[in-house]
N, C-alpha and C positions, 0 to 999 in steps of 0.2 A: 348536432356531436354531440356524445356523451361527456360531461366532466370528469378530468380526472381529477382523483381525490390526491392531495398530498401526499400520503403513504404510498402509494403508486409512484408518484415525483418523487418521491425520498427514494425508491427502490428501485427508480431508473437511473438515477445519480450516481448510485451507488454503485451498482453495474456497470456505467461509462467507467470509475474507476476502476472496476476491476478488470474489466478489459484491454485498458489501456495499458496496466502494468502485465497482462498478461500477453501483451502484444511486444512490451517490450524485453520481457525474460526469454520469450521464444524468438525473439529475433538478434538475440542477445545484445542488446543495447545496455539490460542491466543483467548481472551476475548475481552468483551467491556471494555476500558478504558486500555489496556494492551498496554505497549510501544511493538513497532514490534525490531526484532534485529537488530545491526548495519547494516549498508550498505555494509560495505566490507565482513559481510558474508553471507548476504541474496544474494548478488551478484556471490559470491564464491559458495553457495549453486546449482544457475541455471546457473552457468557459463555465464555470460551475464555481460557487462560491468556496472559501475556505474550511467552513465550517462543513460543508458536504464532503469536500475535499477528506475531512479530517474523518469523516462515519467510514467513507469506502477505504482508508490505510485501517481503521480501526477492524472492521470487518476482516481483511486483507490478514492484519495480525490475530486475529481469535481465530483463523483457518491454518496459522504458522506459515503463511505465505513471507511473512513480512516480518522485524524484529526492533522491538522500539525500544532506544536503550535513554532514562531518564536523562533527559541536559546534553545528551550528545547527541540524537535523531534516528530515523530509520533506516533499515538497510533491509537488502534482500537476504532472507533466511538461509542458512546453509543448506544443503539436500535437495532433491526433488518438490518443487512448489504441488499442492493440489490445491484445485480450483472449484473441487466438485462433489464437496460434502455438506452441500445444504438442502440436500432433497427433505428432510424432515423438519424445513422449516415451512416448506411450503404444503407435505402432507398436515402441518398441523393446521395452517390455515384453512386448508380444503376439509377438517374436519372434526373442527375446534377442541384442541386440547385442549384441557385443564392444565394450571401449572401445578396442581399437586398432585396429577398424573405425571408431569415431567421430575417431579418432587421424587415421589415414588420408584419411579426408574431410576433415578439417579442414584439413591440410597440401595437398591439391590445392587446396581453395576458398581459403583465407586468404591465402596466399603470393599468390595473383591478386589477391586482394581488395586486399593492402597495396598491392601495386603500381600498380593503378590508383588508388588514394586519395592516393597519390604523387604523379599526373598530374593529379587533375581533383578535388581537396579543396579545400571555399572557406574562406573565414577561420572562418565559423562552426562546422566540421568539427574546424578546427584548434583552434577556441577549446575546445572540448566536450572534444580529445583531451588538452589541456595539463589542463584542470579533472580529467578521473579520474586521470589520471598524480600530479595531486597530491594527491586523495582516495588514492591506493592507498598513497602514501609516507606519510598521513596517519595510515592505517589500520591498518599494520604489524603489529601490536599486537592486531589484533580479526580475525581470520581470516575472521569471518561480514561483517562488513563491507567487507573487504577486495577479497573474493569477488563481491560485490555488483560493485563499481566495476571489477574485471578484466572479467566481463561488458559490463559498460556499455561499456569499450574497444572490446573486439568488437565489438558492435553498430556504433557512428560510426564503425569503418573499414569494416563494410560497408556503411552509408548515405553515406560519403563516395566511394564507388568509383564515383558515376555511373549503376550499372548496378541498376533495379530489381528486374531477374530475380535476377538473384546475389543482393541485400540481400535480398531474400524467404527464396530457398533457405536463408542464413542464418539469417533468425528463424526459421525451423523447427529450426535445431540450436540456439538459444541457451535454451531453458529446458530442452532437454534437457541440457545441457551445466552451466548452473546447478542442476536437478535430481539430477543425479549429485553434483555437486562437493560440493553443501551438507552429504549424508549423510557426510562424509569432512572436510570444510574445517579443523575445530579439532586434526587433526595434521599441517597444513600445518608446512612448514620455507621457512627462506629467501626469505620474502615479501619482505625487501628486495632481495635479488637479484633478483627477480622483477619488482617495481616498475622496477628499472633497466634489465631489460631491456625491458620497455614504455616506459618515455622515450626507450630508442633507437629503437623504432620510430616513435612519437612526430617526432621529430627527421629523422630521413629522410624520413617525410609532411609533415613541415615544410616541406624543403628542396628537396624535387621532387627525391628520387633514388628512383626505382623499383627498380630494380636491387638496391638497398641496402635498401629498405624488403620487398622480397620474400623476400630473405638474412635478413634478420635475425630476419621471421615465423618461416620454417622452423626458421632456431636455438631460437627459444625455444618454440615448438609438440614440435620433437625433444627439449630441455630438459626441458620438464613431460612429455613422455612416458616419457623414460627415468627420470624420478624417480619416477612411478608404477609403474616395474615391468610397463611396457605395450609389451615389444617385437614387433613383428610375427611370431607366430607359424612356427616352420617344423618342419615334416614335420607333425606330428599337425594337421589342421584344427581353427582354432578354439579351440586351445589355447597359451595364453603361458608361459612362464619363471615372469613373477606371479601367474599363477592358479595354476597347478601347483604353489607354496610359499607361498601364500597369501599375498604382498605384493602384491596388484597395488594396493592403496589407500593402502597403511599412509605412504608418503612424500610422499605428491602435496604440492606445492609450485606448483605454479601451475596457470590453465586452459590 
């Protein structure tokens, strides 16, 4: 019998959590705005560790199904839940996407989304962005929780763009972003600086400055890329300086 790899076991436990929550929502046990049961109860029900449960809940939060409020608890998000935006993760695993390729795609996509959000965002989008920025500052000492709010911030900007096609493309990237980052997030540095950068992006969007929002988003993503040692390869295709020296994910500071 083939030995099950640890990452496969972790993925299986994550999907246990996702499928369990999906069932609770579909049968009406959990409704939008409801607080989920205590960790110990859910972990006991699923017969998994609380650490594995947190990974699954974090994944759901990255997809926008759950809303984590610092010091308060985890709630079912308002609006229809979407459990089906993880296709890019599987495609990436199949074809071996490089992290620099993801950043290149994100810079092209998210700078435009930020500019559109500055033009089109509604009050509810701006309020949600402000809340995520506050949660980022509140969780700078908890990288795992910080990551969830970081991902949520980028999702909200996509939604605020007013273009459902671009927002849908961004949704396919979100779970892949989260899945990649959560594996190294505990080694993050400069989270307060990252939170400050997100706050500047939010302010540009709130004050209706598309060019400024675009510039700040590109600056943020390039800073994050540099921190991860993932410069676009020169010369040998598919190779980066970070990958050559093994430093590719050692100094990740933000999404």
